[in-house]
N, C-alpha and C positions, 0 to 999 in steps of 0.2 A: 925430699919434700914430703911432708905429712898431710894427708887429706883426712879431715874429720867428717864423718857422716852424722848429721843431726836429724833427729825426727822425734815427733811426739805423736803417739797414737792413743786414742781414748776408746774404751769399750764400756758398755753398760748392759747389764742383763739382770733379769729377775731370777730368783732362786727359790727353792722350797715352796713350790706351788704358788709362786708370786707373792710370798710373804716376806721376802728379803730382797734387797737390791745390792748388787756389786757394781761399783764404779771403779774402773782401773785406768791409770795413765802409765803407759810405757814410754820412758824418756831415754833417748840414746844420744850420747855425745854432747850434752848441754855444756856450753863453755862458761855458764854462770849459774848462780843459784836461781831457783824458780819458786814462785809462791802459788800454792793451790788455795783457792778461796771459795767459800760458799756463804751466801747471804741468807739469813733466816730471821723470822720474827720470833722464833722460840727463845726461851731462856736457855743459855748454854753453860754447862759446867764441864770443864775439861779435867782429865786425869791421865796424863801421859799420852798413850796411844788410843785412849777411848774418850768419848764425850757423851753426855746425856743432854738431849734436847727436849724441852717441855713446853707445850703450848695448849692452852684451853683444857688442861687436865690430861692430855695425852702425852706419852713419852716415846722417845726413840733413842736407842743406843746406836752409836756410830763408832766404828773401830778401824784403825789402820792395821791391816794384816801384813805380816812379814816386813815391818817397818825397817828401813835402813837405819844404821846406827845413829842415834841422836835425834831421829825424826819423831816429833810429837805434835799434838794439837795445841793451838793457842787461839786466842780470840783477839779481834781488833775492831775498831770503830769503822763504820762504812763511809770512809772519806776518800776523796780523790788524791792520788799520789802526785807529786810534782813531775814524775816521769810519765804520767798518763797523757794521752793525746788531749790537746786543747779542745774546749767546747766551741761550737760555732759562735760567731760573733753575736753577742747579746744573750747567749745561752747561759742558763744557770742550772746547777745541780738541784734535783728535787730533794726535799727533806727526807732523811732516812731515820726518823724518830722510831725507836723501838726495834731497830734492826741491829743484829750482831753478825759479825763476820767470823766464821770458823776457818782457821788458817792452818796450813801445813807448809813449813819452810823446807824446801827440798834442795839438797846440796847439788852443786855442779857435778856433771858426770852422767853415768847411766844408772837409772833407777826405775823400779816398777812400784807404783803407789797404788795399793788396793784399799779402797774404802768400802766397808760393809755397813749397810744401813739395816737395822733391825727394829722396825716399829714394834712396840710392845702391845701385841694383840691381846684382848681380854680372854680369849679362849686358847692361848698358847703359852706353854711353860718355857722357861729359859733353856731347858734341855732339849727342846724341839727345834731350836735354831741349828742351822748347819754352818760349818766353816768350810768354804770352798777351797779346792786345791789351788796352788799358785800355777797359773798357766799363762804364758806370754800371749798377748792379744793375737799375734800371728798364728797361734795354734788353737785359738778358740774354735769350737765346733758346736753342733747341737748337743753333743754328749760330753763335752770336755769338762763340765763342772758337775756332772752327776756323781752322787756319792755311792 
């Protein structure tokens, strides 16, 4: 008899004097594909494992670090899936005009998805951003992502 242990852990932390944000999902033993989704009012341009978000003249680079094979960003419309829970009787979905969904399709199995958010600060050059080490959430500590 095989017993599969399934878990999803999420960690979020600031890096580089709070100028960058790392969001990480450690997924173990998923028996089916999973979709990571982020809703935004920004204009989104994807390019493989990176995306550029722009809103009101401000930009942010978003990257999937150490992406599993074939895992990239895509975009979708902000609509309810047929598999989503039903709305309460008489309920309706609000309009999502101007909203784009940034999507990562994650294959079944065990994966660590690290998404790094780099706002484009006016006083910061691209070479000042850091790329954090890959550390499982179970091993995160106050010092685990120091360079």
